[in-house]
C-alpha positions in Angstrom: -153.4 14.6 71.4 -151.0 11.7 70.4 -150.1 12.8 67.0 -148.9 16.5 67.2 -148.0 18.6 63.9 -144.2 18.3 64.9 -144.6 14.3 65.1 -146.5 14.3 61.5 -143.9 16.6 60.1 -141.1 14.4 61.3 -142.8 11.1 59.9 -143.3 13.1 56.4 -139.7 14.3 56.5 -138.0 10.9 57.6 -140.1 8.5 55.3 -141.2 10.9 52.3 -140.1 10.2 48.9 -138.7 13.7 48.6 -137.5 13.9 52.2 -139.2 17.2 52.8 -142.2 18.4 55.2 -144.3 19.1 52.3 -144.0 15.5 50.8 -147.6 14.3 52.4 -149.1 12.4 49.5 -146.5 9.9 48.4 -147.2 6.3 49.4 -144.2 5.9 51.5 -145.1 8.9 53.8 -148.8 7.7 53.9 -147.7 4.1 54.8 -145.6 5.6 57.7 -148.4 7.7 59.2 -150.8 4.6 59.1 -148.1 2.6 60.6 -147.6 5.1 63.4 -151.6 5.2 63.8 -151.8 1.5 63.8 -149.1 1.1 66.4 -150.9 3.7 68.7 -154.2 2.1 68.3 -152.9 -1.4 68.9 -151.6 -0.1 72.3 -154.9 1.4 73.0 -156.8 -1.6 72.3 -154.4 -3.7 74.5 -155.7 -1.7 77.5 -159.2 -1.2 76.3 -160.5 -4.7 75.0 -164.2 -3.8 74.6 -163.5 -0.6 72.5 -165.2 -2.0 69.3 -165.4 1.4 67.6 -161.7 1.8 67.8 -161.0 -1.6 66.5 -163.1 -1.2 63.5 -161.0 2.1 62.7 -158.0 0.1 63.2 -159.1 -2.4 60.8 -159.7 0.2 58.2 -156.4 1.6 58.8 -154.9 -1.7 58.2 -156.6 -2.3 55.0 -155.7 1.2 53.8 -152.1 0.6 54.3 -152.4 -3.0 52.8 -153.6 -1.4 49.6 -150.9 1.2 49.4 -148.3 -1.5 49.8 -150.0 -3.7 47.3 -149.9 -0.8 45.0 -146.2 -0.3 45.6 -145.4 -4.0 45.1 -147.1 -4.0 41.8 -145.6 -1.0 40.3 -142.3 -0.2 42.0 -140.7 -3.1 43.8 -137.7 -1.4 45.0 -139.8 1.4 46.8 -141.8 -1.3 48.4 -138.7 -3.4 49.5 -137.3 0.0 50.8 -140.6 1.0 52.8 -140.9 -2.5 54.3 -137.1 -2.5 55.6 -137.3 1.1 56.9 -140.4 0.6 58.9 -140.1 -3.2 59.8 -143.3 -4.3 58.3 -143.6 -7.5 56.8 -146.2 -9.1 54.7 
């Protein structure tokens, strides 16, 4: 499996708001998790161009991440700027 418990805990610890493994619900930790999964699926689709069900899942993940980023941008612009810079995402 590409996403082990240890890798997920590392993502939550590095990008979570509280900098702990238990911070799984904050927008920053969810955006980091979605970004990791998006990058993995993008690589998968480069090799398997006809995998349409994975492409649909990728588009859903991108939409979820976009909605979370829009929420942060509208409500807490500093958190938005920090997570964009940290993950290297740009609008």
